[in-house]
C-alpha positions in Angstrom: 11.1 133.2 159.1 12.4 134.2 155.6 13.6 130.7 154.7 13.6 129.7 151.1 13.8 126.0 150.3 17.0 125.1 148.3 17.6 122.4 145.9 21.0 121.9 144.2 20.8 121.9 140.4 23.9 122.8 138.4 23.2 123.8 134.8 24.2 121.6 131.9 26.2 124.5 130.6 28.5 124.5 133.6 29.0 120.8 133.4 29.7 120.9 129.6 32.2 123.7 130.2 33.9 121.5 132.8 34.2 118.6 130.5 35.7 120.8 127.8 38.3 122.1 130.2 39.2 118.6 131.5 39.7 117.5 127.8 42.2 120.3 127.3 44.5 120.1 130.3 48.1 121.3 129.8 50.1 119.3 132.2 53.3 120.7 133.8 56.5 118.8 133.8 57.4 116.8 137.0 61.0 115.6 137.5 61.2 111.8 137.9 63.0 112.1 141.2 60.2 113.9 143.1 56.9 112.7 144.6 54.5 114.6 146.9 57.2 116.5 148.8 57.1 119.5 146.4 53.3 119.5 145.9 50.6 117.5 144.3 52.0 114.5 142.5 51.3 114.4 138.8 50.5 110.8 138.2 48.0 110.7 141.0 46.3 113.8 139.8 46.2 112.5 136.2 44.5 109.3 137.4 41.9 111.3 139.4 41.3 113.6 136.4 40.8 110.5 134.2 38.2 109.2 136.6 36.6 112.7 136.8 36.2 112.8 133.0 35.1 109.2 132.3 33.4 107.8 135.5 32.4 110.5 137.9 28.7 111.3 137.9 27.8 114.7 139.2 24.1 114.2 138.7 24.2 111.1 141.0 26.1 113.1 143.6 23.7 116.0 143.2 20.7 113.7 143.9 22.5 112.3 146.9 23.2 115.7 148.4 19.6 116.7 147.8 18.4 114.1 150.2 19.2 116.7 152.9 16.6 119.4 153.7 18.3 122.6 152.6 17.4 126.3 152.7 18.8 129.7 151.9 18.0 132.9 153.9 19.1 136.5 153.6 21.1 137.8 156.5 22.8 141.2 156.5 23.1 141.3 152.8 24.4 137.7 152.3 22.4 134.7 151.2 23.3 131.9 153.5 22.8 128.3 152.4 22.3 125.7 155.1 21.3 122.1 155.8 18.5 121.8 158.4 17.7 118.3 159.5 15.3 117.8 162.5 16.1 115.3 165.1 14.2 112.1 165.6 13.8 112.0 169.4 11.7 113.3 172.3 13.6 116.6 172.7 16.3 117.3 170.1 19.0 119.7 171.0 19.7 122.4 168.3 23.3 122.2 167.1 25.0 124.4 164.5 28.2 123.0 162.9 30.7 125.1 161.0 33.2 123.8 158.4 36.5 125.3 157.3 38.8 125.3 154.3 39.4 123.5 151.9 36.3 121.5 152.7 32.7 122.7 152.7 29.5 122.0 154.5 30.1 118.4 153.3 32.6 118.1 156.1 29.6 117.0 158.3 27.6 115.0 155.7 28.4 111.6 157.3 27.5 112.6 160.9 24.2 114.4 160.2 22.2 111.1 160.3 24.3 109.9 163.3 23.2 113.0 165.3 19.7 113.5 164.1 18.7 109.8 164.3 21.1 108.1 166.8 18.7 105.3 167.6 19.1 104.0 164.1 22.9 103.8 164.6 23.2 102.1 167.9 22.5 105.1 170.1 19.6 106.5 172.0 16.8 108.7 170.7 17.4 110.8 173.8 20.6 112.1 172.2 19.0 113.4 169.0 19.9 116.8 167.7 18.4 119.3 165.3 21.4 119.8 163.0 22.1 123.0 161.2 25.1 123.1 158.8 25.6 126.4 157.0 28.0 127.1 154.1 30.3 130.0 155.1 29.8 133.3 153.2 31.7 133.0 149.9 31.8 129.2 150.1 29.6 126.8 148.1 26.0 127.8 147.8 26.1 130.8 150.1 26.6 134.1 148.3 29.8 136.1 148.1 30.1 139.0 150.5 29.7 142.4 148.8 31.6 144.2 151.5 34.9 143.7 153.4 35.1 142.6 157.0 33.4 139.2 156.7 35.6 137.2 159.1 35.1 134.6 161.8 33.7 137.2 164.2 31.2 138.6 161.8 30.1 135.2 160.7 29.4 134.3 164.4 26.9 137.2 164.3 25.2 135.8 161.3 25.0 132.4 162.9 23.4 133.8 166.0 20.8 135.5 163.9 20.2 132.4 161.9 19.7 130.3 165.0 17.6 132.7 167.0 15.8 135.1 164.6 15.4 132.7 161.6 15.0 129.3 163.3 13.5 130.5 166.6 15.9 128.8 169.1 16.4 130.6 172.4 19.5 128.6 173.1 21.6 126.2 171.1 24.8 124.1 170.9 27.7 124.8 168.5 30.7 123.0 167.1 33.3 123.4 164.4 36.8 122.7 163.1 39.4 124.7 161.2 37.9 128.0 160.3 34.7 126.7 161.9 36.5 126.5 165.2 37.2 130.2 165.1 33.6 131.0 164.2 32.4 128.8 167.1 34.8 130.4 169.6 33.6 133.9 168.6 30.0 132.7 169.0 31.0 131.7 172.6 32.6 135.1 173.3 29.9 137.2 171.8 26.8 135.2 172.7 27.5 133.1 175.8 24.0 133.4 177.0 22.7 131.7 173.8 24.9 128.6 174.1 24.8 125.4 176.1 28.3 124.6 175.2 30.8 124.4 172.3 32.5 121.4 170.8 35.8 122.0 169.0 38.2 119.7 167.1 41.0 122.2 167.1 41.8 125.7 168.3 43.7 126.9 165.3 47.3 128.1 165.2 48.2 129.7 168.5 50.1 132.8 167.3 50.7 134.0 170.9 52.7 130.9 171.7 54.6 131.1 168.4 55.7 134.6 169.1 56.2 134.3 172.9 59.4 136.2 173.7 60.3 134.5 176.9 60.3 130.7 176.6 61.2 130.4 180.3 57.6 131.3 181.1 56.2 128.5 179.0 55.7 124.9 180.0 57.6 122.1 178.3 54.5 121.2 176.3 54.1 124.9 175.2 57.7 125.1 174.2 57.3 121.9 172.1 54.2 123.4 170.5 56.1 126.6 169.7 58.8 124.7 167.9 56.3 122.4 166.1 54.1 125.3 165.0 57.0 127.3 163.6 58.3 124.3 161.7 54.8 123.5 160.4 54.2 127.1 159.2 57.6 127.1 157.5 56.9 123.8 155.7 53.1 123.9 155.2 52.0 127.5 155.5 52.6 128.7 151.9 48.9 128.4 151.1 48.1 130.5 154.1 50.6 133.2 153.2 49.1 133.6 149.7 45.4 133.5 150.8 46.1 135.9 153.7 47.8 138.5 151.5 47.0 138.1 147.8 43.8 136.0 147.5 42.7 137.8 144.4 45.9 136.9 142.5 45.3 133.2 143.3 41.6 133.4 142.4 42.2 133.7 138.7 43.9 130.3 138.4 41.5 128.5 140.7 38.5 129.9 138.9 39.9 129.1 135.4 41.4 125.6 135.8 39.5 122.7 137.4 42.8 120.7 137.5 44.5 123.7 139.2 41.7 123.8 141.8 41.9 120.1 142.4 45.6 120.2 142.9 45.3 123.1 145.4 42.7 121.2 147.4 44.0 117.7 147.2 47.4 118.5 148.5 45.9 119.7 151.7 43.4 116.8 152.0 46.4 114.5 151.8 48.7 116.4 154.1 46.2 117.0 156.9 44.2 113.8 156.9 45.1 110.5 158.6 45.7 108.7 155.3 49.4 107.6 155.6 50.2 109.5 152.4 47.6 107.7 150.4 44.3 109.6 149.9 42.6 106.4 148.9 42.9 105.1 152.4 40.5 107.8 153.7 38.4 109.0 150.8 36.8 107.6 147.7 37.3 109.4 144.3 33.7 110.5 144.5 34.2 112.0 147.9 37.2 114.0 146.8 35.7 115.2 143.6 32.4 116.2 145.1 34.3 118.4 147.6 36.2 119.9 144.6 33.0 120.3 142.6 31.3 122.3 145.3 34.0 125.0 144.7 34.0 124.6 141.0 30.3 124.7 140.1 29.8 127.7 142.4 33.0 129.5 141.4 33.8 130.2 145.0 37.5 129.1 145.3 38.5 132.8 145.1 35.8 134.1 147.5 36.6 131.4 150.0 40.3 132.4 150.0 39.2 136.0 150.8 38.2 134.7 154.3 41.9 134.2 155.1 42.6 137.8 154.2 39.8 139.1 156.4 40.8 136.9 159.3 44.3 138.2 159.0 43.5 141.9 158.6 40.1 142.6 160.2 39.6 140.0 163.0 39.2 141.5 166.5 40.9 139.9 169.5 39.4 136.9 171.1 38.8 137.0 174.9 38.5 134.2 177.4 35.7 131.7 176.6 33.5 131.0 179.6 31.1 128.8 177.8 31.7 125.1 178.6 34.0 123.7 176.0 34.8 120.2 174.7 38.0 119.6 172.8 38.0 116.4 170.7 41.6 116.0 169.4 42.2 113.5 166.7 45.5 111.8 166.8 46.8 112.8 163.3 45.5 116.3 163.3 47.9 119.2 162.9 49.3 121.1 165.9 47.5 119.6 168.8 47.2 122.3 171.5 48.9 122.3 174.9 46.6 121.7 177.8 48.0 124.5 179.8 47.2 127.1 177.1 43.8 125.7 176.5 43.0 125.9 180.3 44.0 129.5 180.5 41.9 130.6 177.5 38.9 128.3 177.5 36.5 126.8 180.0 37.5 123.2 179.0 35.2 120.8 180.7 35.9 117.8 178.4 39.2 116.8 176.8 39.2 113.8 174.5 42.2 112.3 172.7 40.9 110.2 169.9 43.0 107.3 168.6 42.8 108.0 164.9 41.7 110.6 162.4 43.1 113.8 161.1 42.1 117.4 160.4 38.9 116.5 158.5 37.4 114.9 161.5 33.8 114.2 160.7 34.8 113.2 157.2 37.4 110.7 158.4 35.9 109.3 161.6 32.2 110.2 161.7 31.3 107.6 164.4 34.0 108.8 166.8 33.0 112.4 166.2 29.3 111.8 166.7 29.9 109.8 169.8 32.0 112.5 171.4 29.4 115.2 170.5 26.6 113.1 172.0 28.4 112.4 175.2 29.5 116.0 175.7 26.1 117.6 175.3 24.2 114.9 177.3 24.6 116.8 180.6 23.2 119.9 179.1 20.1 118.0 178.1 19.4 117.1 181.7 19.7 120.8 182.8 17.4 121.8 179.9 14.8 119.2 180.9 14.8 120.3 184.6 14.3 123.9 183.5 11.4 122.9 181.2 9.6 121.2 184.1 
């Protein structure tokens, strides 16, 4: 294995530059008659920036993140950063979890201990996992791709190599949400023999239903989805249009202004989480700022946006998924999929509707998420043990 231990340490120069930029913010005007309906609300952002300047402690957060065992490895010209925590149990199941945007590998920070050491959190040691959480190429502490074509499908190839060639697992489990759901589904299509099963918290925007020409052939649930998805894209999809077509234009502002970057990310964290319009109901200031800092200190907001372009322009079609699939759908997530469509396109063996939580599942409801993952993969452990005997 060509694994290189990794320890986060951001230079004082980068942190000093950030402080200087936060001291020199030029705030835009915001008419008194608007709130969040036209984008990130100024008074909230100003209060968070004040906390960022005067109270937020990156060094403390850095030390907290370094409690995880981390590595980097070189795969197909890209340095991949990943957390690798071994399970505390008799026979841990290897599980790779993939994040999306605008979060990072920290999407899974809260559930890593729940999965690796379930006995310490009211569960059974028999349900332990070896947990691997990579940073997508161009995100966080993974390097930026030097070539085009790095999309969900090609990342699935990197993850297969990471799990088998680098970490030595013959077979493993996989899960993901947002962009990570796409990567996980391509893993299932391209490497079904390597997977026990996949656990998804969404299946993305179903373009085929949105553009279906004959609504008479759709079920009532599918017709409702088509209407809801069209309305959501019209109201919420501006970020997607920009990142899918002109990510480089956007990159300059996100790389130059920490407040601009924070605004771009916070608006989506608020809109897509189960927070009732108040980010403080779901996330602490430190949690929000550490997610933003992962992009800022690595200068990867622009390279992360490039994944949208690649997924729009270079992604191959996705076929039927035969690998056993669990869908854990959180009540306040965006665009919950119709059951009929899911049944036609995936081998859904578990469908769970969870009573709360939004798009950032493991960040918002780690206990619900960890429990569903444990329960789904429990049956595969029994098969694994019988084969071992």
